[in-house]
MDTraj code that builds the backbone (N, CA, C; nanometers):
import mdtraj as md
import numpy as np

residues = "MET ALA ALA ILE THR LEU ASN HIS TYR ASN LEU ARG GLY ASP ARG ALA THR LEU ASP ARG LEU LYS ASP PHE TYR LEU LYS TYR VAL GLY LEU GLU VAL GLY PRO ARG PRO LEU SER SER PHE GLY TYR TRP LEU TYR ALA GLY GLY ARG ASP VAL LEU HIS LEU SER GLU PRO ARG PRO GLY GLU VAL ARG GLN THR GLU MET LYS THR GLY PHE ASP HIS VAL ALA PHE THR CYS THR ASP LEU PRO ALA MET LEU ALA LYS LEU GLN GLN ASP GLY ILE THR TYR ARG HIS ALA VAL VAL GLU ALA LYS ALA GLY PHE ALA THR GLN GLN GLN VAL PHE PHE SER ASP PRO GLU GLY ASN GLY ILE GLU LEU ASN PHE VAL ASP ALA ALA ALA".split()
xyz = np.array([
    [-0.9248, -0.8238, -3.5535],
    [-0.9888, -0.8307, -3.5186],
    [-0.9720, -0.7901, -3.3293],
    [-1.0971, -0.7289, -3.3108],
    [-1.0469, -0.6224, -3.2146],
    [-1.1468, -0.7115, -3.1048],
    [-1.0987, -0.6354, -2.9255],
    [-1.2108, -0.6346, -2.8459],
    [-1.3186, -0.6018, -2.8378],
    [-1.4293, -0.6296, -2.7418],
    [-1.5472, -0.6274, -2.7464],
    [-1.5862, -0.5858, -2.6587],
    [-1.5506, -0.6575, -2.5108],
    [-1.5713, -0.5726, -2.3739],
    [-1.4375, -0.6153, -2.3017],
    [-1.4438, -0.6025, -2.1831],
    [-1.3782, -0.6932, -2.0645],
    [-1.4092, -0.8057, -2.0363],
    [-1.3687, -0.9335, -2.0105],
    [-1.4395, -1.0568, -1.9874],
    [-1.4347, -1.0367, -1.8031],
    [-1.2876, -1.0292, -1.8043],
    [-1.2578, -1.0983, -1.6610],
    [-1.1269, -1.0593, -1.5948],
    [-1.0898, -1.0039, -1.4405],
    [-1.0003, -1.0448, -1.4169],
    [-0.9343, -1.0797, -1.3004],
    [-0.8192, -1.1310, -1.2925],
    [-0.8001, -1.2684, -1.2440],
    [-0.7120, -1.2198, -1.0798],
    [-0.7421, -1.2087, -0.9758],
    [-0.6033, -1.1889, -0.9129],
    [-0.5238, -1.3464, -0.8222],
    [-0.4626, -1.3466, -0.8253],
    [-0.3810, -1.5338, -0.7333],
    [-0.3219, -1.4970, -0.5933],
    [-0.3437, -1.5647, -0.5128],
    [-0.2938, -1.6102, -0.3474],
    [-0.3077, -1.6646, -0.2913],
    [-0.2501, -1.7072, -0.2038],
    [-0.2502, -1.8338, -0.1397],
    [-0.4139, -1.7947, -0.0868],
    [-0.4721, -1.9897, -0.0658],
    [-0.6024, -2.0524, -0.0112],
    [-0.6403, -1.8825, 0.1311],
    [-0.5790, -1.9094, 0.2057],
    [-0.5459, -1.7676, 0.3004],
    [-0.6419, -1.6751, 0.2343],
    [-0.5244, -1.5428, 0.2063],
    [-0.5290, -1.4646, 0.0936],
    [-0.6517, -1.3792, -0.0004],
    [-0.6958, -1.5281, -0.1296],
    [-0.8202, -1.5764, -0.2085],
    [-0.9630, -1.5798, -0.0547],
    [-0.9845, -1.6041, 0.0416],
    [-1.0706, -1.5800, 0.1169],
    [-1.1160, -1.4717, 0.1287],
    [-0.9699, -1.3912, 0.2055],
    [-0.9886, -1.2817, 0.2397],
    [-1.0515, -1.1632, 0.1228],
    [-0.9311, -1.1929, 0.0418],
    [-1.0206, -1.0977, -0.0659],
    [-1.1415, -1.0952, -0.1333],
    [-1.1789, -1.2678, -0.1154],
    [-1.3149, -1.2771, -0.1728],
    [-1.4137, -1.2331, -0.0779],
    [-1.4101, -1.1901, 0.0472],
    [-1.5050, -1.1248, 0.1728],
    [-1.5235, -0.9722, 0.1543],
    [-1.3655, -0.9131, 0.0960],
    [-1.3986, -0.7997, 0.0676],
    [-1.4787, -0.8004, 0.0004],
    [-1.4886, -0.8450, -0.1718],
    [-1.4929, -0.7634, -0.2531],
    [-1.6858, -0.7747, -0.2933],
    [-1.7240, -0.8909, -0.1798],
    [-1.8496, -0.9599, -0.1096],
    [-1.8617, -0.8451, -0.0521],
    [-1.8469, -0.7767, 0.0185],
    [-1.8888, -0.6222, 0.1349],
    [-1.8544, -0.5459, 0.0878],
    [-1.7326, -0.5286, -0.0106],
    [-1.7562, -0.3892, -0.0823],
    [-1.7686, -0.3556, -0.1914],
    [-1.7471, -0.4255, -0.2486],
    [-1.6991, -0.3597, -0.4328],
    [-1.9363, -0.4687, -0.4610],
    [-1.9680, -0.5479, -0.3912],
    [-2.0644, -0.6301, -0.4229],
    [-2.1166, -0.6774, -0.5021],
    [-1.9280, -0.7506, -0.5551],
    [-1.9977, -0.9099, -0.5869],
    [-2.0908, -1.0246, -0.5345],
    [-2.0734, -1.1015, -0.6118],
    [-2.1407, -1.2524, -0.5395],
    [-2.0464, -1.3699, -0.6093],
    [-2.0550, -1.4640, -0.5275],
    [-1.9583, -1.6068, -0.5179],
    [-2.0509, -1.6762, -0.6842],
    [-2.0129, -1.7342, -0.7499],
    [-2.1027, -1.7724, -0.8232],
    [-2.0316, -1.9010, -0.9220],
    [-2.0746, -1.9715, -0.9859],
    [-2.0225, -2.1288, -1.0240],
    [-1.8921, -2.0839, -1.0900],
    [-1.8234, -2.1788, -1.0750],
    [-1.6586, -2.1545, -1.1672],
    [-1.6848, -2.3300, -1.1391],
    [-1.6532, -2.2942, -1.3507],
    [-1.6185, -2.4813, -1.4033],
    [-1.5172, -2.5640, -1.3387],
    [-1.4163, -2.4932, -1.2875],
    [-1.2831, -2.5605, -1.2496],
    [-1.2886, -2.6439, -1.1359],
    [-1.1640, -2.7458, -1.1100],
    [-1.1688, -2.8133, -0.9849],
    [-1.0809, -2.7534, -0.8889],
    [-0.9861, -2.7228, -0.9649],
    [-0.9179, -2.6066, -0.8513],
    [-0.9574, -2.5399, -0.7327],
    [-0.8629, -2.5027, -0.6174],
    [-0.9724, -2.4107, -0.5422],
    [-0.9898, -2.2814, -0.5206],
    [-1.0857, -2.1479, -0.6013],
    [-1.1020, -2.0667, -0.6163],
    [-1.1821, -2.0372, -0.6490],
    [-1.1839, -1.8745, -0.6799],
    [-1.4048, -1.7998, -0.6608],
    [-1.3857, -1.7043, -0.8030],
    [-1.4996, -1.7654, -0.8206],
    [-1.5458, -1.6236, -0.9565],
    [-1.6292, -1.5944, -0.8458],
    [-1.5918, -1.4662, -0.9090],
    [-1.7081, -1.3346, -0.8618],
    [-1.7957, -1.3113, -0.9623],
    [-1.9179, -1.2994, -0.9603],
    [-1.9760, -1.2149, -1.0509],
    [-2.0443, -1.0547, -1.0068],
    [-2.0606, -0.9661, -1.0684],
    [-2.1125, -0.8779, -1.1085],
    [-2.2994, -0.8517, -1.1968],
    [-2.3774, -0.8060, -1.2472],
    [-2.4851, -0.8066, -1.2826],
    [-2.4922, -0.9498, -1.3776],
    [-2.4764, -1.0555, -1.3120],
    [-2.4972, -1.1716, -1.3714],
    [-2.3659, -1.2586, -1.5150],
    [-2.2762, -1.1483, -1.4347],
    [-2.1415, -1.2299, -1.5573],
    [-2.0652, -1.2551, -1.4587],
    [-1.9305, -1.3161, -1.4606],
    [-1.8164, -1.3126, -1.3638],
    [-1.7744, -1.2657, -1.4385],
    [-1.6533, -1.1668, -1.3525],
    [-1.5598, -1.0359, -1.3485],
    [-1.4207, -1.0817, -1.2526],
    [-1.4000, -1.1031, -1.1596],
    [-1.3405, -1.0947, -1.1294],
    [-1.3533, -1.2816, -1.0904],
    [-1.1903, -1.3436, -1.0895],
    [-1.1909, -1.4917, -1.0935],
    [-1.0760, -1.4850, -0.9663],
    [-1.0143, -1.5423, -0.8846],
    [-0.9637, -1.5428, -0.7672],
    [-0.8556, -1.7442, -0.7606],
    [-0.7798, -1.7165, -0.7912],
    [-0.7510, -1.8268, -0.7935],
    [-0.5931, -1.8322, -0.7415],
    [-0.5461, -1.9548, -0.7160],
    [-0.4017, -2.0444, -0.6328],
    [-0.2807, -2.0306, -0.8063],
    [-0.1958, -1.9841, -0.7301],
    [-0.0491, -2.0018, -0.8539],
    [-0.0907, -2.2098, -0.8679],
    [-0.0725, -2.1873, -0.9484],
    [-0.0567, -2.2973, -1.0535],
    [0.1164, -2.3705, -1.0340],
    [0.1214, -2.4928, -0.9805],
    [0.1582, -2.5992, -0.9717],
    [0.3356, -2.5240, -0.9582],
    [0.4033, -2.4893, -0.9018],
    [0.5293, -2.4576, -0.9517],
    [0.5384, -2.3726, -0.9781],
    [0.4481, -2.2539, -0.9756],
    [0.4681, -2.1598, -1.0292],
    [0.5181, -2.0696, -0.9809],
    [0.5850, -1.9769, -0.9611],
    [0.6167, -1.8268, -0.8761],
    [0.6473, -1.7172, -0.9293],
    [0.5404, -1.6822, -0.8443],
    [0.4658, -1.4825, -0.8718],
    [0.5869, -1.4167, -0.7848],
    [0.6165, -1.3210, -0.8789],
    [0.7356, -1.2996, -0.8648],
    [0.6113, -1.1230, -0.8367],
    [0.6170, -1.1174, -0.6237],
    [0.5644, -0.9791, -0.5862],
    [0.6204, -0.8657, -0.5879],
    [0.7600, -0.8567, -0.6158],
    [0.8107, -0.6365, -0.5903],
    [0.8275, -0.6646, -0.7730],
    [0.7035, -0.6203, -0.8184],
    [0.7453, -0.5972, -1.0205],
    [0.7228, -0.4604, -0.9926],
    [0.7074, -0.3870, -1.0798],
    [0.7486, -0.2631, -1.0557],
    [0.6036, -0.2741, -1.1830],
    [0.4717, -0.2529, -1.2158],
    [0.3762, -0.2890, -1.3534],
    [0.2426, -0.1275, -1.3551],
    [0.2258, -0.1044, -1.4550],
    [0.1954, -0.0204, -1.4921],
    [0.0083, -0.0213, -1.4592],
    [-0.0261, -0.1342, -1.3305],
    [-0.2099, -0.1654, -1.3409],
    [-0.2579, -0.0300, -1.1899],
    [-0.3244, 0.0097, -1.2439],
    [-0.3558, 0.1056, -1.1510],
    [-0.4916, 0.0674, -1.0299],
    [-0.5642, 0.0550, -1.0937],
    [-0.7626, -0.0050, -1.0596],
    [-0.7988, -0.0228, -1.1691],
    [-0.8756, -0.1307, -1.1406],
    [-1.0193, -0.2237, -1.1151],
    [-1.1162, -0.0831, -1.1358],
    [-1.2044, -0.0750, -1.2345],
    [-1.3580, 0.0162, -1.2390],
    [-1.4708, -0.1053, -1.2003],
    [-1.5836, -0.0671, -1.1244],
    [-1.7119, -0.1469, -1.1712],
    [-1.8039, -0.0086, -1.1660],
    [-1.9290, -0.0456, -1.2350],
    [-1.9979, 0.0639, -1.2155],
    [-2.1386, 0.0334, -1.1061],
    [-2.1188, 0.0803, -0.9814],
    [-2.2439, 0.1194, -0.9504],
    [-2.3452, 0.1498, -0.8825],
    [-2.4450, 0.1777, -0.8159],
    [-2.5778, 0.1963, -0.7467],
    [-2.4974, 0.2328, -0.6358],
    [-2.6172, 0.3641, -0.5632],
    [-2.6231, 0.3849, -0.3518],
    [-2.5043, 0.3934, -0.3228],
    [-2.4396, 0.5360, -0.4230],
    [-2.3134, 0.6200, -0.3565],
    [-2.3693, 0.6196, -0.1814],
    [-2.4581, 0.6651, -0.1017],
    [-2.4501, 0.7082, 0.0369],
    [-2.4560, 0.5991, 0.1274],
    [-2.5072, 0.4348, 0.0323],
    [-2.4374, 0.3517, 0.1843],
    [-2.3221, 0.2914, 0.1739],
    [-2.2638, 0.3451, 0.0446],
    [-2.1310, 0.2701, -0.0448],
    [-2.0745, 0.3210, 0.0799],
    [-2.1086, 0.4843, 0.0893],
    [-1.9922, 0.5676, 0.1740],
    [-1.9934, 0.5754, 0.3561],
    [-2.1152, 0.5097, 0.3303],
    [-2.0988, 0.5073, 0.5184],
    [-2.0557, 0.3836, 0.5620],
    [-2.1095, 0.2836, 0.4691],
    [-2.0316, 0.1340, 0.4548],
    [-1.8660, 0.1561, 0.4798],
    [-1.7629, 0.2348, 0.4573],
    [-1.6056, 0.2250, 0.3586],
    [-1.6606, 0.2994, 0.5552],
    [-1.6600, 0.3891, 0.5564],
    [-1.6737, 0.5112, 0.7179],
    [-1.6833, 0.4227, 0.7892],
    [-1.8258, 0.3647, 0.7909],
    [-1.8334, 0.2885, 0.9131],
    [-1.6911, 0.1468, 0.9724],
    [-1.6668, 0.1211, 0.8182],
    [-1.5620, -0.0243, 0.8745],
    [-1.4232, -0.0036, 0.8729],
    [-1.3755, 0.1875, 0.8519],
    [-1.2570, 0.2548, 0.8463],
    [-1.1846, 0.2233, 0.7163],
    [-1.2490, 0.1697, 0.6121],
    [-1.1565, 0.2137, 0.5055],
    [-1.1339, 0.3445, 0.4259],
    [-1.0329, 0.3404, 0.4010],
    [-0.9579, 0.4669, 0.3881],
    [-1.0573, 0.4913, 0.2153],
    [-1.0635, 0.6563, 0.1828],
    [-1.1006, 0.6536, 0.0633],
    [-1.0700, 0.7416, -0.0394],
    [-1.1275, 0.7993, -0.1732],
    [-1.1149, 0.9083, -0.2309],
    [-1.2260, 0.9057, -0.2301],
    [-1.3220, 1.0640, -0.2452],
    [-1.4252, 1.0902, -0.3376],
    [-1.4010, 1.2122, -0.4036],
    [-1.4278, 1.1228, -0.5829],
    [-1.3790, 1.2348, -0.6517],
    [-1.5389, 1.2543, -0.7807],
    [-1.5231, 1.3938, -0.8344],
    [-1.6762, 1.4049, -0.9306],
    [-1.6078, 1.4583, -1.0114],
    [-1.7043, 1.3880, -1.0916],
    [-1.6017, 1.4413, -1.3133],
    [-1.7896, 1.5121, -1.3688],
    [-1.7739, 1.5712, -1.3757],
    [-1.8791, 1.6618, -1.3993],
    [-1.9322, 1.7079, -1.5066],
    [-2.0341, 1.6603, -1.5568],
    [-2.0832, 1.6328, -1.7542],
    [-2.0155, 1.7233, -1.7723],
    [-2.0115, 1.6941, -1.9167],
    [-1.9486, 1.7430, -2.0522],
    [-1.9402, 1.6251, -2.1802],
    [-1.9311, 1.7293, -2.2503],
    [-1.9223, 1.6149, -2.3863],
    [-1.9889, 1.5219, -2.3781],
    [-2.1386, 1.5340, -2.4043],
    [-2.1827, 1.3778, -2.3300],
    [-2.2179, 1.3014, -2.2932],
    [-2.1788, 1.3236, -2.1490],
    [-2.1146, 1.2418, -2.0934],
    [-2.1907, 1.2606, -1.8531],
    [-2.2310, 1.2240, -1.8471],
    [-2.2803, 1.2445, -1.7585],
    [-2.1673, 1.2406, -1.6486],
    [-2.2592, 1.3635, -1.5661],
    [-2.2180, 1.3468, -1.4058],
    [-2.1296, 1.2193, -1.3628],
    [-2.0347, 1.1907, -1.2509],
    [-1.9918, 1.0805, -1.2278],
    [-1.9710, 1.1225, -1.0600],
    [-1.9908, 1.0493, -0.9450],
    [-1.9281, 1.0758, -0.8826],
    [-1.8613, 0.8975, -0.8554],
    [-1.6951, 0.9264, -0.8133],
    [-1.6221, 0.8288, -0.7895],
    [-1.5624, 0.7870, -0.6947],
    [-1.5407, 0.6597, -0.6185],
    [-1.4596, 0.6212, -0.5038],
    [-1.3451, 0.5008, -0.5396],
    [-1.2436, 0.5804, -0.4937],
    [-1.1514, 0.5070, -0.5100],
    [-1.0586, 0.4357, -0.3520],
    [-1.0651, 0.3072, -0.3228],
    [-0.9907, 0.2628, -0.2689],
    [-0.8863, 0.1193, -0.3025],
    [-0.8377, 0.0954, -0.2247],
    [-0.7311, -0.0513, -0.2318],
    [-0.8338, -0.2062, -0.1114],
    [-0.7792, -0.3424, -0.2184],
    [-0.8392, -0.4021, -0.1499],
    [-0.7077, -0.4389, -0.0691],
    [-0.7285, -0.5658, 0.0119],
    [-0.6572, -0.6310, 0.1438],
    [-0.4877, -0.6547, 0.0369],
    [-0.4671, -0.6694, -0.0505],
    [-0.3374, -0.6291, -0.0939],
    [-0.2745, -0.6045, -0.2558],
    [-0.3123, -0.4379, -0.1633],
    [-0.3498, -0.2710, -0.2669],
    [-0.3763, -0.2443, -0.4003],
    [-0.4825, -0.3946, -0.4148],
    [-0.5055, -0.3550, -0.5622],
    [-0.6025, -0.2794, -0.5737],
    [-0.5962, -0.1455, -0.7147],
    [-0.6376, -0.0460, -0.6445],
    [-0.7810, -0.0466, -0.6965],
    [-0.9048, -0.0675, -0.6102],
    [-1.1016, -0.0744, -0.7153],
    [-1.1245, 0.0948, -0.7541],
    [-1.2262, 0.1467, -0.8164],
    [-1.2702, 0.2478, -0.8465],
    [-1.4699, 0.2236, -0.8911],
    [-1.5068, 0.2428, -0.8225],
    [-1.7053, 0.2573, -0.7818],
    [-1.7322, 0.3935, -0.8628],
    [-1.8094, 0.3488, -1.0024],
    [-1.8587, 0.4807, -1.0495],
    [-2.0035, 0.4231, -0.9669],
    [-2.0788, 0.6003, -0.9802],
    [-2.1961, 0.6017, -0.9681],
    [-2.2140, 0.6997, -1.0644],
    [-2.3422, 0.6778, -1.1227],
    [-2.3969, 0.7466, -1.2643],
    [-2.4811, 0.8649, -1.2305],
    [-2.5919, 0.8616, -1.1001],
    [-2.6431, 0.8923, -0.9994],
    [-2.6172, 0.8579, -0.9192],
    [-2.6319, 0.9380, -0.8002],
    [-2.5075, 0.9670, -0.6290],
    [-2.6424, 0.9237, -0.6206],
    [-2.7871, 0.9258, -0.6211],
    [-2.8632, 0.9331, -0.4929],
    [-2.9718, 0.7663, -0.5893],
    [-2.9532, 0.7118, -0.6879],
    [-2.9867, 0.5696, -0.7224],
    [-2.8974, 0.4726, -0.6609],
])
top = md.Topology()
chain = top.add_chain()
for i, resn in enumerate(residues, 1):
    res = top.add_residue(resn, chain, resSeq=i)
    for name in ("N", "CA", "C"):
        top.add_atom(name, md.element.get_by_symbol(name[0]), res)
traj = md.Trajectory(xyz[None], top)
């Protein structure tokens, strides 16, 4: 049995943190708030009609480790309109790194933009056609 696609990833925090993360991902990644079948507080953020990011509070009694070494580096999204994204990040003073991966072996040229959300989680935005 093999995985066939990434379903979603989940970030946890208190309500103020979740609100801050929601606003950040809406503004800088272009996700949208969508339906969430749970009664607890939180958000499901959507891209292309699919829930890709869940924002949720810790369960009652759950202790979250905050100073834990992990191998997590970033999550990546396929995006459009690189010029508008770069302008938005620059206008708002968001520190980012812009890289170009040249076409090779059947892969199209990709422009990548790397930055972090307010909690330090890495984000990569991929633009296959930078003019799109």
